[in-house]
N, CA, C and O atoms as CSV, one atom per row, in Angstrom:
chain,resi,resn,atom,element,x,y,z
A,1,MET,N,N,-7.264,-14.503,-10.986
A,1,MET,CA,C,-7.451,-13.491,-11.673
A,1,MET,C,C,-8.513,-13.152,-12.329
A,1,MET,O,O,-8.904,-13.929,-13.200
A,2,ARG,N,N,-9.142,-12.091,-12.117
A,2,ARG,CA,C,-10.817,-12.049,-12.747
A,2,ARG,C,C,-10.421,-11.658,-14.231
A,2,ARG,O,O,-9.379,-11.143,-14.635
A,3,ALA,N,N,-11.470,-12.024,-14.876
A,3,ALA,CA,C,-11.554,-11.790,-16.260
A,3,ALA,C,C,-11.741,-10.478,-16.682
A,3,ALA,O,O,-12.538,-9.801,-16.032
A,4,ALA,N,N,-11.093,-9.903,-17.771
A,4,ALA,CA,C,-11.269,-8.749,-18.359
A,4,ALA,C,C,-12.657,-8.458,-18.902
A,4,ALA,O,O,-13.069,-9.091,-19.873
A,5,THR,N,N,-13.410,-7.502,-18.299
A,5,THR,CA,C,-14.892,-7.340,-18.857
A,5,THR,C,C,-15.114,-5.855,-19.451
A,5,THR,O,O,-16.030,-5.576,-20.223
A,6,SER,N,N,-14.330,-5.118,-19.072
A,6,SER,CA,C,-14.368,-3.530,-19.657
A,6,SER,C,C,-13.827,-3.569,-20.976
A,6,SER,O,O,-12.914,-4.363,-21.207
A,7,PRO,N,N,-14.276,-2.798,-21.899
A,7,PRO,CA,C,-13.820,-2.648,-23.234
A,7,PRO,C,C,-12.161,-2.253,-23.270
A,7,PRO,O,O,-11.390,-2.682,-24.128
A,8,PHE,N,N,-11.811,-1.425,-22.253
A,8,PHE,CA,C,-10.612,-0.832,-21.789
A,8,PHE,C,C,-9.450,-2.312,-21.576
A,8,PHE,O,O,-8.417,-2.558,-22.198
A,9,ALA,N,N,-10.010,-2.965,-20.643
A,9,ALA,CA,C,-9.376,-4.168,-20.339
A,9,ALA,C,C,-9.114,-5.355,-21.577
A,9,ALA,O,O,-8.089,-6.004,-21.787
A,10,LYS,N,N,-10.281,-5.383,-22.228
A,10,LYS,CA,C,-10.107,-6.156,-23.356
A,10,LYS,C,C,-9.142,-5.882,-24.441
A,10,LYS,O,O,-8.506,-6.730,-25.067
A,11,GLU,N,N,-9.107,-4.580,-24.593
A,11,GLU,CA,C,-8.324,-3.691,-25.420
A,11,GLU,C,C,-6.772,-3.947,-25.015
A,11,GLU,O,O,-5.841,-4.182,-25.785
A,12,LEU,N,N,-6.747,-3.855,-23.812
A,12,LEU,CA,C,-5.269,-4.065,-23.333
A,12,LEU,C,C,-4.832,-5.346,-23.515
A,12,LEU,O,O,-3.766,-5.559,-24.093
A,13,LEU,N,N,-5.596,-6.323,-23.048
A,13,LEU,CA,C,-5.179,-7.692,-23.200
A,13,LEU,C,C,-4.893,-8.290,-24.665
A,13,LEU,O,O,-4.133,-9.235,-24.872
A,14,HIS,N,N,-5.599,-7.612,-25.628
A,14,HIS,CA,C,-5.382,-7.719,-27.140
A,14,HIS,C,C,-4.021,-7.205,-27.290
A,14,HIS,O,O,-3.179,-8.040,-27.621
A,15,GLU,N,N,-3.577,-5.808,-27.086
A,15,GLU,CA,C,-2.250,-5.502,-27.198
A,15,GLU,C,C,-1.241,-6.170,-26.634
A,15,GLU,O,O,-0.151,-6.212,-27.204
A,16,ILE,N,N,-1.438,-6.750,-25.508
A,16,ILE,CA,C,-0.354,-7.413,-24.699
A,16,ILE,C,C,-0.111,-8.709,-25.599
A,16,ILE,O,O,0.999,-8.991,-26.051
A,17,LYS,N,N,-1.362,-9.535,-25.833
A,17,LYS,CA,C,-1.038,-10.607,-26.689
A,17,LYS,C,C,-0.495,-10.394,-28.000
A,17,LYS,O,O,-0.117,-11.375,-28.642
A,18,ALA,N,N,-0.413,-9.303,-28.453
A,18,ALA,CA,C,0.132,-8.821,-29.773
A,18,ALA,C,C,1.481,-8.289,-29.797
A,18,ALA,O,O,2.021,-8.013,-30.868
A,19,THR,N,N,2.017,-8.140,-28.755
A,19,THR,CA,C,3.440,-7.946,-28.237
A,19,THR,C,C,4.210,-8.968,-28.182
A,19,THR,O,O,3.980,-9.876,-27.384
A,20,PRO,N,N,5.401,-8.996,-29.141
A,20,PRO,CA,C,6.203,-10.104,-29.176
A,20,PRO,C,C,6.801,-10.487,-27.698
A,20,PRO,O,O,6.569,-9.598,-26.879
A,21,GLU,N,N,7.371,-11.378,-27.281
A,21,GLU,CA,C,7.382,-12.139,-26.046
A,21,GLU,C,C,8.700,-11.356,-25.663
A,21,GLU,O,O,8.845,-10.918,-24.522
A,22,GLU,N,N,9.614,-11.198,-26.604
A,22,GLU,CA,C,11.048,-10.437,-25.893
A,22,GLU,C,C,10.814,-8.960,-25.303
A,22,GLU,O,O,11.594,-8.344,-24.576
A,23,TYR,N,N,9.531,-8.520,-25.793
A,23,TYR,CA,C,9.320,-7.144,-25.156
A,23,TYR,C,C,8.369,-7.030,-23.843
A,23,TYR,O,O,8.067,-5.997,-23.246
A,24,LEU,N,N,7.983,-8.340,-23.557
A,24,LEU,CA,C,7.005,-8.243,-22.350
A,24,LEU,C,C,7.741,-7.939,-20.844
A,24,LEU,O,O,7.128,-7.618,-19.827
A,25,PRO,N,N,8.848,-8.077,-20.933
A,25,PRO,CA,C,9.403,-7.813,-19.559
A,25,PRO,C,C,9.443,-6.082,-19.415
A,25,PRO,O,O,9.276,-5.465,-18.363
A,26,ALA,N,N,9.678,-5.566,-20.595
A,26,ALA,CA,C,9.803,-3.976,-20.719
A,26,ALA,C,C,8.505,-3.380,-20.622
A,26,ALA,O,O,8.323,-2.255,-20.158
A,27,LEU,N,N,7.480,-4.232,-21.117
A,27,LEU,CA,C,6.088,-3.860,-21.047
A,27,LEU,C,C,5.483,-3.839,-19.603
A,27,LEU,O,O,4.779,-2.923,-19.179
A,28,LEU,N,N,5.815,-4.883,-18.944
A,28,LEU,CA,C,5.487,-5.160,-17.619
A,28,LEU,C,C,5.746,-4.050,-16.803
A,28,LEU,O,O,4.860,-3.458,-16.187
A,29,GLU,N,N,7.178,-3.688,-16.776
A,29,GLU,CA,C,7.819,-2.587,-15.965
A,29,GLU,C,C,6.842,-1.246,-16.437
A,29,GLU,O,O,6.447,-0.434,-15.600
A,30,ILE,N,N,6.612,-1.169,-17.460
A,30,ILE,CA,C,5.974,0.282,-17.831
A,30,ILE,C,C,4.478,0.314,-17.422
A,30,ILE,O,O,3.889,1.390,-17.318
A,31,VAL,N,N,3.871,-0.868,-17.193
A,31,VAL,CA,C,2.515,-1.000,-16.576
A,31,VAL,C,C,2.634,-0.846,-15.026
A,31,VAL,O,O,1.719,-0.306,-14.404
A,32,ARG,N,N,3.673,-1.282,-14.437
A,32,ARG,CA,C,3.950,-1.200,-12.910
A,32,ARG,C,C,4.226,0.078,-12.664
A,32,ARG,O,O,3.877,0.599,-11.605
A,33,GLY,N,N,4.836,0.688,-13.539
A,33,GLY,CA,C,5.482,1.903,-13.193
A,33,GLY,C,C,4.352,2.952,-13.314
A,33,GLY,O,O,4.383,3.869,-12.493
A,34,PHE,N,N,3.337,2.937,-14.249
A,34,PHE,CA,C,2.214,3.479,-14.444
A,34,PHE,C,C,1.251,3.415,-13.297
A,34,PHE,O,O,0.657,4.412,-12.888
A,35,ARG,N,N,1.106,2.154,-12.761
A,35,ARG,CA,C,0.244,1.784,-11.837
A,35,ARG,C,C,0.510,2.527,-10.304
A,35,ARG,O,O,-0.319,2.967,-9.507
A,36,HIS,N,N,2.135,2.479,-10.221
A,36,HIS,CA,C,2.574,3.136,-8.977
A,36,HIS,C,C,2.363,4.742,-8.914
A,36,HIS,O,O,2.154,5.451,-7.929
A,37,GLY,N,N,2.489,5.098,-10.330
A,37,GLY,CA,C,2.430,6.569,-10.477
A,37,GLY,C,C,1.053,6.997,-10.177
A,37,GLY,O,O,0.912,8.001,-9.478
A,38,VAL,N,N,-0.031,6.335,-10.637
A,38,VAL,CA,C,-1.353,6.764,-10.434
A,38,VAL,C,C,-1.817,6.520,-8.994
A,38,VAL,O,O,-2.823,7.080,-8.556
A,39,PHE,N,N,-1.013,5.608,-8.200
A,39,PHE,CA,C,-1.669,5.560,-6.773
A,39,PHE,C,C,-0.786,6.411,-5.827
A,39,PHE,O,O,-1.037,6.515,-4.627
A,40,LEU,N,N,0.212,6.985,-6.408
A,40,LEU,CA,C,0.888,7.884,-5.331
A,40,LEU,C,C,-0.021,9.175,-4.767
A,40,LEU,O,O,-0.801,9.830,-5.457
A,41,LYS,N,N,0.244,9.365,-3.463
A,41,LYS,CA,C,-0.511,10.678,-2.913
A,41,LYS,C,C,-0.061,11.703,-3.479
A,41,LYS,O,O,1.091,11.783,-3.905
A,42,PRO,N,N,-1.099,12.797,-3.566
A,42,PRO,CA,C,-0.468,14.143,-4.001
A,42,PRO,C,C,0.575,14.680,-3.040
A,42,PRO,O,O,0.403,14.540,-1.829
A,43,ALA,N,N,1.626,15.275,-3.512
A,43,ALA,CA,C,2.810,15.689,-2.900
A,43,ALA,C,C,2.529,16.645,-1.380
A,43,ALA,O,O,3.288,16.655,-0.411
A,44,GLU,N,N,1.373,17.324,-1.499
A,44,GLU,CA,C,0.966,18.110,-0.439
A,44,GLU,C,C,0.777,17.118,0.716
A,44,GLU,O,O,1.348,17.312,1.790
A,45,GLU,N,N,-0.090,15.959,0.491
A,45,GLU,CA,C,-0.593,14.990,1.323
A,45,GLU,C,C,0.354,14.196,2.037
A,45,GLU,O,O,0.274,13.834,3.211
A,46,SER,N,N,1.535,13.889,0.960
A,46,SER,CA,C,2.506,13.068,1.442
A,46,SER,C,C,3.426,13.978,2.474
A,46,SER,O,O,3.858,13.466,3.507
A,47,VAL,N,N,3.687,15.294,2.149
A,47,VAL,CA,C,4.489,15.945,2.974
A,47,VAL,C,C,3.851,16.219,4.528
A,47,VAL,O,O,4.497,16.240,5.575
A,48,ARG,N,N,2.446,16.413,4.367
A,48,ARG,CA,C,1.762,16.657,5.900
A,48,ARG,C,C,1.941,15.390,6.417
A,48,ARG,O,O,2.111,15.454,7.635
A,49,GLN,N,N,1.974,14.151,5.941
A,49,GLN,CA,C,1.902,12.855,6.410
A,49,GLN,C,C,3.527,12.717,7.225
A,49,GLN,O,O,3.711,12.328,8.378
A,50,GLY,N,N,4.400,13.086,6.402
A,50,GLY,CA,C,5.689,13.212,6.853
A,50,GLY,C,C,6.158,13.884,7.949
A,50,GLY,O,O,6.867,13.432,8.848
A,51,ILE,N,N,5.661,15.142,7.805
A,51,ILE,CA,C,5.621,16.066,9.054
A,51,ILE,C,C,4.932,15.396,10.217
A,51,ILE,O,O,5.627,15.183,11.211
A,52,LYS,N,N,3.691,15.042,10.233
A,52,LYS,CA,C,3.018,14.393,11.283
A,52,LYS,C,C,3.856,13.218,12.183
A,52,LYS,O,O,3.988,13.072,13.398
A,53,GLU,N,N,4.386,12.411,10.957
A,53,GLU,CA,C,5.301,11.072,11.347
A,53,GLU,C,C,6.373,11.832,12.311
A,53,GLU,O,O,6.417,11.523,13.502
A,54,ALA,N,N,7.204,12.795,11.796
A,54,ALA,CA,C,8.408,13.268,12.300
A,54,ALA,C,C,7.942,13.760,13.791
A,54,ALA,O,O,8.430,13.280,14.814
A,55,LEU,N,N,7.053,14.659,13.785
A,55,LEU,CA,C,6.676,15.140,15.004
A,55,LEU,C,C,6.207,14.365,16.073
A,55,LEU,O,O,6.193,14.732,17.248
A,56,ALA,N,N,5.801,13.217,15.615
A,56,ALA,CA,C,5.214,11.811,16.522
A,56,ALA,C,C,6.292,11.346,17.078
A,56,ALA,O,O,6.184,10.791,18.171
A,57,GLY,N,N,7.640,11.475,16.414
A,57,GLY,CA,C,8.792,10.755,16.773
A,57,GLY,C,C,8.840,9.262,15.867
A,57,GLY,O,O,9.556,8.326,16.225
A,58,GLU,N,N,8.066,9.215,14.792
A,58,GLU,CA,C,8.181,7.940,13.967
A,58,GLU,C,C,9.432,8.021,12.915
A,58,GLU,O,O,9.229,8.039,11.701
A,59,THR,N,N,10.568,8.062,13.408
A,59,THR,CA,C,11.464,8.205,12.473
A,59,THR,C,C,12.560,7.073,12.466
A,59,THR,O,O,12.681,6.261,13.384
A,60,GLN,N,N,13.312,7.101,11.382
A,60,GLN,CA,C,14.415,6.194,11.354
A,60,GLN,C,C,15.797,6.727,11.119
A,60,GLN,O,O,15.863,7.798,10.514
A,61,HIS,N,N,16.950,6.129,11.514
A,61,HIS,CA,C,18.047,6.808,11.253
A,61,HIS,C,C,18.398,6.549,9.655
A,61,HIS,O,O,17.895,5.563,9.117
A,62,VAL,N,N,19.155,7.323,8.987
A,62,VAL,CA,C,19.122,7.155,7.530
A,62,VAL,C,C,19.980,5.776,7.325
A,62,VAL,O,O,19.914,5.203,6.237
A,63,SER,N,N,20.641,5.345,8.193
A,63,SER,CA,C,21.477,4.201,7.861
A,63,SER,C,C,20.522,3.077,7.841
A,63,SER,O,O,20.734,2.162,7.045
A,64,GLU,N,N,19.531,3.037,8.594
A,64,GLU,CA,C,18.595,2.127,8.570
A,64,GLU,C,C,17.622,1.970,7.147
A,64,GLU,O,O,17.038,0.942,6.802
A,65,LEU,N,N,17.624,3.085,6.541
A,65,LEU,CA,C,16.845,3.020,5.299
A,65,LEU,C,C,17.617,2.318,4.130
A,65,LEU,O,O,16.990,1.777,3.219
A,66,TRP,N,N,18.940,2.334,4.166
A,66,TRP,CA,C,19.616,1.626,3.467
A,66,TRP,C,C,19.888,-0.014,3.581
A,66,TRP,O,O,20.509,-0.671,2.745
A,67,LYS,N,N,19.442,-0.392,4.481
A,67,LYS,CA,C,19.453,-1.820,5.002
A,67,LYS,C,C,18.732,-2.565,3.896
A,67,LYS,O,O,17.626,-2.132,3.572
A,68,GLY,N,N,19.157,-3.494,3.354
A,68,GLY,CA,C,18.693,-4.602,2.418
A,68,GLY,C,C,18.561,-4.206,0.978
A,68,GLY,O,O,18.094,-4.988,0.150
A,69,LEU,N,N,19.031,-2.815,0.625
A,69,LEU,CA,C,19.324,-2.517,-0.679
A,69,LEU,C,C,20.375,-2.519,-1.274
A,69,LEU,O,O,21.312,-1.956,-0.708
A,70,ASP,N,N,20.576,-3.044,-2.404
A,70,ASP,CA,C,21.893,-3.469,-3.217
A,70,ASP,C,C,22.196,-1.983,-3.973
A,70,ASP,O,O,21.802,-1.666,-5.096
A,71,VAL,N,N,22.954,-1.215,-3.108
A,71,VAL,CA,C,23.307,0.205,-3.578
A,71,VAL,C,C,24.828,0.142,-4.079
A,71,VAL,O,O,25.597,-0.451,-3.323
A,72,GLN,N,N,25.260,0.580,-5.041
A,72,GLN,CA,C,26.868,0.592,-5.361
A,72,GLN,C,C,27.466,1.945,-5.189
A,72,GLN,O,O,28.667,2.119,-5.392
């Protein structure tokens, strides 16, 4: 893990260290959700990619998409 060098990274680490232990799992989920949201492709780009894959025959049956998921 690299050391925090930017002022923002240092401030983030300070806030994390000041967070009570029992709230860290929730904070981790918030940070992960934020990171995943930031890295999502714009909707138009995602749709274009999906159409390209569908036209190329790069598809899966819907039943395959559920394999390995714990769905109730």
